[in-house]
C-alpha positions as CSV (number, residue, x, y, z in Angstrom):
1,X,0.1,-0.1,0.1
2,X,1.0,3.5,-1.0
3,X,-0.1,6.5,0.9
4,X,0.6,10.0,-0.8
5,X,0.3,13.5,0.8
6,X,0.9,17.1,-0.4
7,X,2.5,18.9,2.6
8,X,0.5,22.1,3.9
9,X,3.2,23.5,6.2
10,X,6.8,23.0,6.7
11,X,7.1,20.2,9.3
12,X,9.7,17.7,10.3
13,X,8.4,14.3,8.8
14,X,8.6,12.5,12.2
15,X,6.0,14.7,13.4
16,X,3.8,14.3,10.6
17,X,4.1,10.9,10.6
18,X,3.1,10.4,14.4
19,X,0.2,13.2,13.6
20,X,-1.4,10.2,11.1
21,X,-1.3,7.5,13.8
22,X,1.5,5.6,12.5
23,X,3.2,3.9,15.7
24,X,6.9,3.2,16.3
25,X,6.7,-0.4,15.2
26,X,5.0,0.2,12.1
27,X,7.5,3.1,11.2
28,X,10.1,0.5,11.9
29,X,8.6,-1.9,9.8
30,X,8.1,0.8,6.9
31,X,12.1,2.1,7.2
32,X,12.9,-2.0,6.9
33,X,10.3,-3.3,4.1
34,X,8.9,-0.2,2.8
35,X,10.0,3.4,1.9
36,X,9.4,7.1,2.7
37,X,9.7,9.5,-0.3
38,X,9.6,13.0,-0.7
39,X,9.4,14.3,-4.4
40,X,10.5,10.9,-5.6
41,X,13.8,10.6,-3.4
42,X,14.3,8.4,-0.4
43,X,14.5,10.2,2.7
44,X,14.6,9.8,6.8
45,X,12.2,10.5,9.6
46,X,14.9,13.5,10.3
47,X,13.5,15.2,6.9
48,X,12.4,18.5,7.2
49,X,9.1,18.8,4.9
50,X,8.4,22.0,3.0
51,X,4.9,23.3,1.7
52,X,4.0,21.7,-1.4
53,X,6.4,18.7,-0.8
54,X,5.0,15.3,-2.2
55,X,5.2,12.8,0.4
56,X,5.0,9.0,-0.5
57,X,4.8,6.3,2.2
58,X,5.1,3.0,1.0
59,X,3.9,0.1,3.6
60,X,5.7,-2.9,3.9
61,X,4.0,-6.3,2.1
62,X,1.4,-8.2,4.0
63,X,2.2,-11.7,4.5
64,X,-0.8,-14.6,4.8
65,X,-0.9,-17.2,7.3
66,X,-0.7,-20.7,5.9
67,X,-4.4,-21.5,6.4
68,X,-5.6,-18.8,4.0
69,X,-5.5,-20.6,0.9
70,X,-7.7,-19.3,-2.1
71,X,-11.4,-20.7,-2.3
72,X,-13.3,-19.3,-5.5
73,X,-17.0,-18.3,-4.3
74,X,-19.8,-15.8,-5.1
75,X,-19.2,-12.7,-2.9
76,X,-21.7,-10.1,-2.1
77,X,-19.6,-7.1,-2.1
78,X,-21.5,-4.0,-1.7
79,X,-18.6,-1.2,-1.8
80,X,-15.1,-1.6,-2.5
81,X,-11.9,1.0,-2.9
82,X,-8.3,0.5,-3.0
83,X,-8.4,0.9,1.0
84,X,-11.2,-1.5,2.2
85,X,-14.5,-3.3,0.8
86,X,-17.6,-4.1,2.7
87,X,-19.3,-7.4,1.9
88,X,-22.6,-9.1,2.7
89,X,-21.8,-12.4,4.3
90,X,-24.4,-15.0,4.0
91,X,-25.4,-17.2,7.1
92,X,-23.9,-20.5,8.1
93,X,-20.5,-19.2,6.6
94,X,-17.3,-18.9,9.2
95,X,-15.7,-15.9,8.9
96,X,-11.7,-17.4,9.1
97,X,-10.4,-20.9,9.0
98,X,-10.3,-23.1,12.2
99,X,-9.9,-26.7,13.0
100,X,-13.7,-27.6,11.8
101,X,-13.7,-25.2,8.8
102,X,-10.7,-25.5,6.6
103,X,-10.9,-23.6,3.4
104,X,-14.7,-22.8,2.8
105,X,-14.9,-19.7,4.9
106,X,-15.2,-15.9,4.1
107,X,-11.7,-15.4,4.4
108,X,-10.7,-18.0,2.0
109,X,-13.2,-16.4,-0.7
110,X,-11.6,-13.2,0.0
111,X,-8.4,-14.4,-1.0
112,X,-9.5,-15.9,-4.2
113,X,-11.1,-12.4,-4.9
114,X,-7.8,-10.8,-3.9
115,X,-5.9,-13.0,-6.4
116,X,-8.3,-12.3,-9.2
117,X,-7.9,-8.5,-9.0
118,X,-4.0,-8.7,-8.4
119,X,-3.9,-7.7,-4.7
120,X,-1.3,-9.0,-2.8
121,X,-2.6,-8.6,0.7
122,X,-4.2,-10.4,3.5
123,X,-7.3,-10.3,5.3
124,X,-8.3,-7.8,8.0
125,X,-11.8,-8.0,9.3
126,X,-12.9,-4.6,11.1
127,X,-16.0,-6.7,12.6
128,X,-16.7,-10.1,12.8
129,X,-19.9,-12.1,12.6
130,X,-20.5,-15.8,13.8
131,X,-20.6,-18.9,11.6
132,X,-24.7,-18.6,11.8
133,X,-25.2,-14.8,11.4
134,X,-25.4,-12.9,8.2
135,X,-24.7,-9.4,7.1
136,X,-22.6,-6.6,6.6
137,X,-18.8,-6.7,7.3
138,X,-16.2,-4.4,6.9
139,X,-12.7,-5.8,5.7
140,X,-9.7,-3.7,5.5
141,X,-7.1,-4.5,2.7
142,X,-4.2,-3.5,5.0
143,X,-3.1,-3.6,8.7
144,X,-2.7,0.1,8.8
145,X,-6.2,0.7,7.8
146,X,-7.5,-1.7,10.2
147,X,-5.6,0.2,12.7
148,X,-7.5,3.4,11.8
149,X,-10.7,1.9,11.9
150,X,-10.3,0.3,14.9
151,X,-10.2,3.7,16.5
152,X,-13.3,4.7,15.1
153,X,-16.8,4.4,16.1
154,X,-18.8,2.3,14.1
155,X,-22.3,2.4,14.2
156,X,-23.9,-1.4,14.0
157,X,-27.2,-2.5,13.9
158,X,-28.7,-6.0,13.7
159,X,-32.2,-7.6,13.3
160,X,-32.7,-10.6,15.7
161,X,-35.6,-12.7,16.0
162,X,-36.0,-13.3,19.8
163,X,-38.4,-15.3,21.7
164,X,-41.3,-13.9,23.8
165,X,-42.6,-10.0,24.2
166,X,-39.3,-8.1,24.1
167,X,-39.4,-4.6,25.2
168,X,-37.8,-1.4,24.2
169,X,-34.5,-1.1,26.6
170,X,-31.0,-0.5,26.8
171,X,-29.2,-3.6,28.3
172,X,-26.0,-2.6,30.1
173,X,-24.5,-5.8,31.5
174,X,-21.0,-7.0,31.5
175,X,-20.1,-10.1,29.4
176,X,-17.0,-12.4,30.0
177,X,-16.3,-16.2,30.3
178,X,-15.5,-18.6,32.8
179,X,-13.5,-21.0,31.1
180,X,-12.2,-21.6,27.7
181,X,-15.6,-22.8,26.6
182,X,-16.9,-20.7,23.6
183,X,-20.2,-19.7,25.8
184,X,-20.1,-16.2,27.1
185,X,-21.7,-15.3,30.7
186,X,-23.2,-12.3,32.2
187,X,-20.3,-11.8,35.0
188,X,-19.6,-8.9,37.3
189,X,-15.6,-9.0,36.3
190,X,-16.8,-9.1,32.7
191,X,-16.1,-6.3,30.0
192,X,-18.7,-3.3,29.8
193,X,-20.9,-4.4,27.2
194,X,-24.3,-2.2,25.9
195,X,-27.0,-3.2,23.7
196,X,-29.9,-0.8,22.7
197,X,-32.9,-2.8,21.6
198,X,-36.0,-1.4,19.6
199,X,-38.9,-3.6,18.7
200,X,-40.0,-3.7,15.1
201,X,-42.6,-6.4,15.0
202,X,-44.2,-8.8,17.4
203,X,-46.2,-12.1,17.3
204,X,-47.9,-14.2,20.0
205,X,-44.3,-16.0,20.6
206,X,-41.7,-13.8,19.2
207,X,-40.3,-10.3,18.6
208,X,-38.4,-8.8,15.7
209,X,-35.7,-6.6,17.3
210,X,-33.4,-4.0,16.1
211,X,-30.1,-4.2,18.2
212,X,-27.8,-1.5,18.2
213,X,-24.4,-2.0,19.5
214,X,-22.7,0.4,21.8
215,X,-19.7,-2.3,22.3
216,X,-19.0,-5.1,20.1
217,X,-18.3,-8.3,22.6
218,X,-18.3,-12.0,21.3
219,X,-21.7,-13.3,21.2
220,X,-23.2,-9.7,22.8
221,X,-26.6,-9.8,21.4
222,X,-27.3,-13.4,21.9
223,X,-26.0,-13.2,25.8
224,X,-28.0,-9.9,26.2
225,X,-31.2,-11.0,24.9
226,X,-31.0,-14.5,26.6
227,X,-30.0,-12.7,30.1
228,X,-33.4,-10.5,29.7
229,X,-35.3,-14.1,29.2
230,X,-35.8,-13.6,25.4
231,X,-33.1,-15.8,23.7
232,X,-32.9,-16.0,19.8
233,X,-35.2,-18.9,18.7
234,X,-33.3,-21.3,17.7
235,X,-30.2,-20.5,19.6
236,X,-29.2,-23.7,21.4
237,X,-26.2,-22.2,23.1
238,X,-27.9,-19.8,25.0
239,X,-31.5,-20.7,25.1
240,X,-33.6,-24.1,24.4
241,X,-36.5,-22.3,22.0
242,X,-35.9,-24.6,18.9
243,X,-37.3,-24.2,15.8
244,X,-37.5,-25.8,12.0
245,X,-34.6,-23.9,10.9
246,X,-32.4,-25.6,13.4
247,X,-30.5,-22.3,13.9
248,X,-31.3,-18.5,14.7
249,X,-32.0,-15.4,12.8
250,X,-29.5,-12.7,13.6
251,X,-28.7,-10.3,10.7
252,X,-26.0,-7.2,10.6
253,X,-28.1,-5.0,8.5
254,X,-26.6,-1.6,8.8
255,X,-23.0,-0.2,9.0
256,X,-22.3,3.5,9.4
257,X,-18.6,4.7,9.7
258,X,-15.9,7.3,8.8
259,X,-13.7,6.5,5.9
260,X,-10.1,6.6,7.4
261,X,-8.4,8.0,4.4
262,X,-11.3,10.0,2.7
263,X,-13.1,10.9,5.9
264,X,-16.3,10.7,4.1
265,X,-19.4,9.2,6.1
266,X,-20.3,5.8,4.7
267,X,-23.4,4.0,5.2
268,X,-24.7,0.7,4.2
269,X,-28.2,-1.3,4.4
270,X,-28.7,-4.5,3.5
271,X,-32.0,-6.5,4.8
272,X,-32.6,-10.4,4.8
273,X,-36.1,-11.8,4.2
274,X,-37.1,-14.0,7.3
275,X,-37.9,-17.7,6.4
276,X,-41.2,-19.0,8.0
277,X,-38.5,-22.0,9.4
278,X,-37.2,-19.7,11.9
279,X,-40.7,-19.2,13.3
280,X,-42.1,-22.6,13.4
281,X,-41.4,-24.9,16.3
282,X,-39.2,-28.1,15.6
């Protein structure tokens, strides 16, 4: 990745780099495996930048893990530029490979896509979704872009099909885990976790709830709704309300964030129909 800047005032290069959130660790990597150039010439961080100079920062090549082998698949990419993309993940697809899912994951599909467009980089998920959860994900093409996005607030809204009559409320309960088990718990010593719930539709035994995340803990919506007595229908890890689909409906339908380079505010909305099997008793 390369970033180019037109300098607006006289300034030492090291100060300019610090103002753009480039850490000492990343700066060291740039020195060793990238480059710093002013008006096309190699420079050091001691260089004094002059107004109207053209600065080019060349970042090191990104290395992929051995498990990230390409697997060609149809991807629903809603937005893409040279720094990031937004993809709509289907339900029942893992984000990254593990001991159960080796190559048919979203990350493997993205690597195949990268290769098809000649992008020599790796995968940086800014937000992640459980295998069963569908919806919008931001993927940074480079580590530095991922770092910048991790420092920004990203508004995330989900649609969740919960059991029973949920009411509009904010759930502010800390989440942690007691062991290495995948299940999370409400724990006094857990991490602060806040979910804002707004009911969109209700039936006799269900509520379609819009959940806006203020924090991003693992399984946050599933844990919080279960904690107030309204687990997701079909979520066997956090409840026992089964359905014909054999899984739950949870969809990341809206993302809103500020682009870390262009500073443009981007918003994406992608709804997903709810099959009757999610409502029906098993």
